[in-house]
PLY file of the C-alpha trace (Angstrom):
ply
format ascii 1.0
element vertex 292
property float x
property float y
property float z
element edge 291
property int vertex1
property int vertex2
end_header
47.41 -22.60 -17.33
47.92 -18.69 -16.70
50.38 -17.93 -14.16
48.12 -16.20 -11.57
50.19 -13.65 -9.89
49.78 -13.46 -5.64
47.11 -10.75 -5.25
44.66 -10.01 -2.64
43.24 -7.40 -0.64
42.50 -6.65 2.85
38.69 -5.11 4.82
38.01 -3.72 7.75
34.38 -3.12 8.62
31.57 -2.28 10.91
27.75 -2.46 11.20
25.01 -2.46 13.53
21.51 -3.02 12.98
18.03 -1.82 15.13
14.52 -3.07 15.00
12.01 -1.06 17.14
8.74 -2.30 17.49
6.24 1.07 17.61
2.83 -0.38 17.64
0.98 -3.56 19.24
-2.23 -5.44 19.31
-3.93 -2.47 18.21
-7.46 -1.73 15.82
-6.20 -2.73 12.28
-2.17 -2.51 13.81
-1.46 -6.25 15.23
2.06 -4.97 15.10
4.49 -2.09 13.75
7.74 -2.51 13.33
10.68 -0.61 12.10
14.18 -1.52 11.31
17.73 0.12 10.00
21.05 -1.07 9.23
24.49 0.89 8.80
27.72 -0.90 7.15
31.10 1.03 6.84
33.76 -0.82 4.83
37.10 -0.06 3.81
38.75 -1.71 1.63
42.85 -1.70 1.03
42.36 -1.86 -2.85
38.80 -0.14 -3.83
38.39 2.54 -0.69
35.80 2.93 1.43
32.33 2.70 1.35
28.99 2.67 2.96
25.70 0.88 2.97
22.80 1.57 4.88
18.57 0.05 4.94
15.65 1.04 6.38
12.48 -0.56 6.24
8.56 -1.28 7.87
6.47 -3.98 8.59
2.93 -3.56 9.13
0.51 -6.45 10.25
-2.50 -5.31 10.20
-4.15 -8.74 11.26
-2.83 -12.03 11.37
-3.82 -12.86 7.91
-1.88 -10.36 6.26
1.57 -8.39 6.65
2.57 -5.32 4.76
6.34 -4.62 4.44
8.53 -1.45 2.10
12.19 -1.13 2.19
14.91 1.11 0.96
18.29 0.02 0.80
21.95 1.20 -0.33
24.19 -1.55 -1.65
27.81 -1.96 -2.38
30.28 -4.73 -3.48
33.81 -4.28 -3.98
35.61 -5.86 -6.79
36.56 -9.74 -6.36
39.60 -10.69 -6.51
39.36 -12.47 -9.87
37.52 -9.42 -11.43
40.26 -6.76 -9.99
43.41 -9.32 -10.72
43.17 -11.81 -13.63
46.03 -11.47 -16.19
44.94 -10.60 -19.62
44.21 -12.94 -22.08
43.44 -12.52 -25.77
40.31 -14.96 -26.88
37.38 -14.75 -29.24
34.01 -13.29 -29.31
31.10 -14.08 -32.05
31.23 -11.30 -34.37
32.71 -9.59 -37.26
34.42 -6.40 -37.94
32.56 -3.28 -38.75
35.33 -1.83 -40.88
35.41 -4.98 -43.15
34.20 -6.15 -46.62
31.73 -8.87 -44.27
30.86 -5.96 -41.68
28.97 -2.36 -42.30
31.91 -1.02 -44.38
31.47 -3.41 -47.23
28.10 -2.10 -47.51
27.97 1.76 -45.41
29.78 4.28 -46.93
29.32 6.12 -43.70
31.37 3.32 -41.84
33.85 3.12 -44.41
34.98 6.66 -44.05
34.81 6.70 -40.15
36.79 3.83 -40.58
39.43 5.22 -42.89
39.46 8.47 -40.93
40.82 5.91 -37.72
43.42 5.37 -39.73
42.10 2.26 -40.99
42.92 3.05 -44.52
42.35 -0.78 -46.11
38.60 -0.26 -44.79
35.93 -2.41 -46.75
38.65 -4.98 -48.11
37.79 -8.77 -47.27
41.74 -8.66 -45.80
39.98 -7.44 -42.05
37.15 -10.48 -42.84
37.44 -12.21 -39.20
37.78 -16.16 -39.93
34.92 -18.15 -39.47
33.37 -14.69 -37.93
35.30 -14.76 -34.85
37.56 -11.69 -33.73
39.92 -11.10 -30.57
39.07 -9.34 -27.50
41.31 -9.35 -24.48
39.66 -9.69 -21.45
41.27 -9.64 -18.17
41.21 -7.82 -14.28
41.78 -4.32 -13.72
43.25 -3.10 -10.61
41.65 0.15 -10.96
37.91 -1.27 -10.25
36.22 0.83 -7.50
32.91 -0.45 -5.50
29.51 -0.90 -7.42
26.81 0.47 -5.34
23.00 -0.30 -5.38
19.76 1.49 -4.31
16.74 -1.40 -3.93
13.03 0.15 -3.07
10.95 -2.81 -2.46
7.33 -3.18 -0.91
4.75 -6.17 -0.69
2.60 -8.58 1.39
2.93 -11.58 3.17
-0.52 -13.92 3.16
-1.02 -16.51 5.77
-4.62 -17.15 5.87
-6.11 -18.35 9.34
-8.73 -20.40 7.47
-6.09 -22.18 5.30
-3.65 -23.86 7.93
-0.27 -24.46 6.32
-0.53 -22.00 3.69
1.87 -18.80 3.15
2.37 -16.82 0.17
3.83 -13.68 -0.79
4.22 -10.81 -3.35
6.95 -8.19 -3.75
7.90 -5.26 -6.08
11.45 -4.25 -6.47
12.79 -1.87 -8.20
17.08 -1.61 -8.44
19.13 0.33 -9.91
23.13 -0.57 -9.50
25.75 2.25 -10.41
29.24 1.57 -11.42
28.63 -2.02 -12.26
31.39 -4.29 -12.99
31.28 -5.61 -16.51
32.82 -5.42 -20.03
31.72 -3.35 -22.73
30.22 -5.31 -25.57
32.54 -5.54 -28.43
29.89 -4.40 -30.99
29.12 -1.24 -29.33
33.31 -0.40 -29.24
32.93 -0.86 -32.73
29.73 1.35 -33.20
31.23 4.16 -30.99
34.37 4.31 -32.91
33.61 3.66 -36.75
29.08 3.19 -36.80
27.38 5.93 -38.30
26.24 7.75 -35.21
29.95 7.66 -34.20
31.54 11.63 -33.37
34.53 13.10 -31.62
33.03 12.62 -28.19
32.16 9.05 -28.48
35.20 8.22 -30.78
37.51 9.44 -28.03
35.96 7.50 -25.51
35.49 4.20 -27.90
38.39 4.17 -30.21
41.20 3.68 -27.84
39.96 0.36 -27.18
40.47 -0.74 -30.50
43.70 -2.00 -30.98
44.56 -3.11 -34.87
47.82 -5.43 -35.89
49.72 -3.79 -38.70
47.38 -4.72 -41.36
44.39 -2.61 -39.43
42.90 -6.92 -38.21
41.18 -7.00 -34.98
42.68 -11.10 -35.26
46.08 -12.80 -35.53
47.66 -9.79 -33.23
44.74 -7.21 -33.08
41.76 -7.08 -30.60
39.30 -4.97 -28.75
39.90 -4.51 -25.17
37.25 -5.83 -23.34
38.87 -5.75 -20.02
36.78 -5.17 -16.71
35.43 -1.82 -16.12
32.60 0.26 -14.08
30.20 0.52 -16.43
27.09 3.48 -15.93
24.40 1.14 -14.62
21.96 -1.46 -14.73
18.09 -1.42 -13.87
15.98 -3.83 -13.12
12.35 -3.93 -11.82
9.56 -6.59 -11.42
7.74 -8.86 -9.02
8.68 -11.51 -6.58
5.91 -14.30 -5.91
6.31 -17.03 -3.29
3.52 -19.53 -2.63
3.95 -22.28 0.04
1.47 -25.35 1.23
2.33 -28.02 3.98
-0.74 -30.24 4.88
-1.03 -33.20 6.86
-2.48 -36.48 4.41
-4.01 -37.68 7.88
-5.85 -34.64 7.26
-7.14 -35.90 4.14
-8.09 -39.25 5.51
-5.18 -40.78 4.31
-3.78 -42.08 8.17
0.24 -42.96 8.51
1.15 -41.67 5.03
3.08 -38.77 5.48
2.33 -35.32 4.70
2.21 -32.95 1.54
4.27 -29.85 0.46
3.69 -27.90 -2.33
5.53 -24.53 -3.62
6.03 -22.02 -6.08
8.71 -19.31 -6.35
8.63 -17.02 -9.25
9.85 -13.47 -10.95
8.10 -11.51 -13.28
11.12 -9.23 -14.81
9.19 -5.94 -16.39
12.86 -4.40 -17.18
16.13 -5.57 -17.38
18.19 -3.02 -18.78
22.01 -2.09 -19.20
23.90 1.01 -19.81
27.50 0.67 -20.47
28.75 4.46 -20.74
26.97 7.78 -21.52
27.70 7.27 -25.01
25.89 3.86 -25.13
22.20 3.03 -26.32
20.47 1.28 -23.06
19.87 -2.66 -23.79
16.65 -3.75 -22.47
16.84 -8.00 -21.98
13.70 -8.07 -20.29
12.07 -11.46 -22.28
15.09 -11.93 -24.66
18.36 -13.80 -24.50
21.76 -13.19 -26.93
25.26 -12.26 -26.72
24.72 -9.23 -25.12
21.85 -10.15 -22.95
0 1
1 2
2 3
3 4
4 5
5 6
6 7
7 8
8 9
9 10
10 11
11 12
12 13
13 14
14 15
15 16
16 17
17 18
18 19
19 20
20 21
21 22
22 23
23 24
24 25
25 26
26 27
27 28
28 29
29 30
30 31
31 32
32 33
33 34
34 35
35 36
36 37
37 38
38 39
39 40
40 41
41 42
42 43
43 44
44 45
45 46
46 47
47 48
48 49
49 50
50 51
51 52
52 53
53 54
54 55
55 56
56 57
57 58
58 59
59 60
60 61
61 62
62 63
63 64
64 65
65 66
66 67
67 68
68 69
69 70
70 71
71 72
72 73
73 74
74 75
75 76
76 77
77 78
78 79
79 80
80 81
81 82
82 83
83 84
84 85
85 86
86 87
87 88
88 89
89 90
90 91
91 92
92 93
93 94
94 95
95 96
96 97
97 98
98 99
99 100
100 101
101 102
102 103
103 104
104 105
105 106
106 107
107 108
108 109
109 110
110 111
111 112
112 113
113 114
114 115
115 116
116 117
117 118
118 119
119 120
120 121
121 122
122 123
123 124
124 125
125 126
126 127
127 128
128 129
129 130
130 131
131 132
132 133
133 134
134 135
135 136
136 137
137 138
138 139
139 140
140 141
141 142
142 143
143 144
144 145
145 146
146 147
147 148
148 149
149 150
150 151
151 152
152 153
153 154
154 155
155 156
156 157
157 158
158 159
159 160
160 161
161 162
162 163
163 164
164 165
165 166
166 167
167 168
168 169
169 170
170 171
171 172
172 173
173 174
174 175
175 176
176 177
177 178
178 179
179 180
180 181
181 182
182 183
183 184
184 185
185 186
186 187
187 188
188 189
189 190
190 191
191 192
192 193
193 194
194 195
195 196
196 197
197 198
198 199
199 200
200 201
201 202
202 203
203 204
204 205
205 206
206 207
207 208
208 209
209 210
210 211
211 212
212 213
213 214
214 215
215 216
216 217
217 218
218 219
219 220
220 221
221 222
222 223
223 224
224 225
225 226
226 227
227 228
228 229
229 230
230 231
231 232
232 233
233 234
234 235
235 236
236 237
237 238
238 239
239 240
240 241
241 242
242 243
243 244
244 245
245 246
246 247
247 248
248 249
249 250
250 251
251 252
252 253
253 254
254 255
255 256
256 257
257 258
258 259
259 260
260 261
261 262
262 263
263 264
264 265
265 266
266 267
267 268
268 269
269 270
270 271
271 272
272 273
273 274
274 275
275 276
276 277
277 278
278 279
279 280
280 281
281 282
282 283
283 284
284 285
285 286
286 287
287 288
288 289
289 290
290 291
């Protein structure tokens, strides 16, 4: 058990919301309402941020309502994200500079490893046992709040001819900047030693490599994978929900209670993360794995 030190932060906030009806009981406008909100937050650990929202609801008739909104949101780093002590643990993978890694077959990678001081690149001595190398995980007190921008629009269906039924469908487009996470270990190695590595990427990624005295990233060596503010995450898709409630009396089954059916689902079109300005975007829509 790690000796977690006392750590925390203070926050001061102020917020307000407003909802204004513009039109009611007019042709093709049973109700049109706009809404907005603003919040100011000041964190002792991460500074001051502002968030806001605005949107509109347009109910054409009793059966159909359209809605749309734009929102700028913030999230301060949590206590664990900021203050968890650093701890070295295993990750699944292989040292790119080892015989079992790319340097065993790729001359460019081997040359890059040697140029970065890994004089025994291509050697089996660098092979991580059981394809498990070391990474250092932990908090970072220099983290700043995440910010996001969300666009959403959709419809609410409450057909009067089908009592007890309601459905919603909404499109969303979200981008999170400075999102808190870790740079994938393979990205670090590719940026430092890979075929496409250059002086810019090496200056960014190579300081995250900490090798032991025989250049291994196990047995005292590790990759720095502590929390960082990464570049951005983007996702877009469609949320769908449908609900139906009815009394079984209406179906000729008296004194038998009621029946409820519901469905909720999301279709994800894009789920893309870009860790750094030098990283290749990774789209995880429809797939999973160590990175996704």
